[in-house]
C-alpha positions in Angstrom: 40.6 -14.1 -25.8 41.6 -12.7 -22.4 39.7 -10.0 -20.7 41.3 -7.7 -18.2 39.3 -6.1 -15.5 40.1 -2.4 -15.2 39.2 -0.7 -11.9 38.9 2.6 -13.6 36.1 1.3 -15.9 34.3 -0.3 -13.0 34.4 3.0 -11.1 32.8 4.8 -14.1 30.1 2.2 -14.2 29.4 2.6 -10.5 29.2 6.4 -10.9 26.9 6.1 -13.9 24.6 3.6 -12.0 24.5 5.9 -9.0 23.6 8.8 -11.2 20.7 7.0 -12.8 19.4 5.7 -9.5 19.7 9.1 -7.9 18.0 10.8 -10.8 15.0 8.6 -10.3 14.5 10.0 -6.8 14.6 13.7 -7.8 11.2 15.2 -7.8 9.6 12.2 -6.2 7.3 12.3 -3.2 9.7 10.3 -1.0 10.2 11.8 2.4 13.6 13.0 3.4 15.3 11.7 6.5 14.7 14.9 8.5 11.0 15.0 7.7 8.5 14.6 10.5 6.2 11.8 9.4 2.6 12.0 10.7 -0.2 9.6 9.9 -3.5 11.0 8.8 -5.8 11.7 11.8 -3.0 10.9 14.2 -0.6 13.0 16.2 3.2 13.0 16.6 5.3 14.8 19.2 8.0 17.3 18.2 10.4 18.3 21.0 12.2 21.6 20.5 15.6 22.7 22.1 14.0 25.7 23.8 10.6 27.2 24.5 8.5 28.4 21.6 6.6 31.7 21.4 4.9 31.4 18.1 4.2 28.6 15.6 3.6 29.1 11.9 2.0 26.4 9.8 2.6 26.5 6.0 -0.7 24.8 5.2 -3.1 24.4 8.2 -5.4 22.2 6.2 -2.6 19.5 6.1 -1.4 19.7 9.7 -2.4 21.3 13.0 0.0 22.1 15.9 -0.6 22.7 19.6 2.1 23.8 22.0 2.4 21.7 25.2 4.7 22.9 28.0 6.7 25.5 26.1 9.0 23.3 24.0 6.8 20.3 23.1 4.6 20.5 20.0 1.8 18.1 19.1 1.5 17.8 15.4 -1.8 16.3 14.0 -2.2 15.1 10.4 -5.4 16.7 9.0 -5.1 15.8 5.2 -2.6 14.1 3.0 0.3 16.2 1.8 3.5 18.1 2.7 3.7 21.3 4.6 6.1 22.9 7.1 6.1 24.2 10.6 8.2 27.1 11.7 8.7 27.6 15.5 9.9 31.0 16.7 11.2 32.1 20.1 10.2 35.2 22.0 12.8 37.2 20.1 11.3 36.0 16.8 14.3 33.8 16.0 13.7 30.6 14.2 14.0 27.6 16.6 13.1 25.0 13.9 11.7 24.9 10.4 10.4 21.4 10.1 8.9 19.8 7.0 5.9 17.6 7.8 4.7 14.8 5.6 1.1 13.5 6.3 0.5 10.1 4.9 -1.8 7.1 5.4 -1.2 3.9 7.3 -1.6 1.6 4.3 -1.1 -1.5 6.4 -4.5 -1.1 8.1 -6.5 0.5 5.2 -8.7 -1.0 2.5 -9.9 1.1 -0.4 -13.0 -0.1 -2.3 -13.7 1.3 -5.8 -17.1 1.2 -7.4 -16.6 2.7 -10.8 -15.3 6.2 -10.0 -16.6 6.2 -6.4 -14.1 5.4 -3.7 -14.7 4.4 -0.1 -12.0 3.8 2.5 -12.1 1.4 5.5 -9.8 1.2 8.5 -9.2 -2.4 9.4 -7.7 -2.9 12.9 -8.6 -5.8 13.1 -12.3 -5.3 12.0 -13.0 -3.0 9.1 -15.0 0.2 9.7 -15.7 3.1 7.3 -13.1 5.9 7.6 -13.6 9.6 6.8 -11.0 10.2 4.1 -10.9 13.3 1.9 -11.5 12.2 -1.7 -14.0 9.4 -0.9 -17.4 9.3 -2.4 -19.2 12.4 -1.2 -22.4 10.6 -0.3 -20.6 8.0 1.9 -18.3 10.7 3.3 -21.2 13.0 4.3 -23.2 10.1 5.9 -20.2 8.9 7.9 -19.4 12.5 9.0 -23.0 13.1 10.2 -22.8 9.8 12.2 -19.5 10.8 13.8 -20.9 14.3 14.7 -24.0 12.6 16.2 -21.9 10.3 18.3 -19.8 13.2 19.5 -22.8 15.2 20.5 -24.4 12.2 22.2 -21.3 11.3 24.2 -20.7 15.0 25.1 -23.7 17.3 25.0 -21.5 20.4 25.5 -19.5 19.8 22.2 -20.5 22.3 19.6 -21.7 20.9 16.3 -20.4 21.9 12.9 -23.4 24.3 12.4 -22.8 26.3 15.5 
């Protein structure tokens, strides 16, 4: 029995395979090529084509922005998630509407589970506890108090959380 290869059938198979692969990506949390990727508790620079007058943050609990020198934004990841930043000029025209994805640097992170309780460590190169939203509340609060005490000790003029 002789089989003939038909280019038309091969093209149909390629289209079907591409459709199945593409459908798997729809609705996923994958970042798009134009997204600004920011690591949790780190900053990323975003340079705009012209000076900004106002910045709107979709969800300020996910990312924070400060304007440096007119057309340079410093975007800081505050919590895991996706939000957007809209930069306006003095005439309230949109300069840029940028989606921001805040994620974790998994290469330097170790997560320990004890039953339902979770605690996260940053390991670069030695492991130290990290303050990550979603960790065990007892560990989170203890670490947060230690960080606040260190901040107050190193700079007595820094206001505490209760002020």
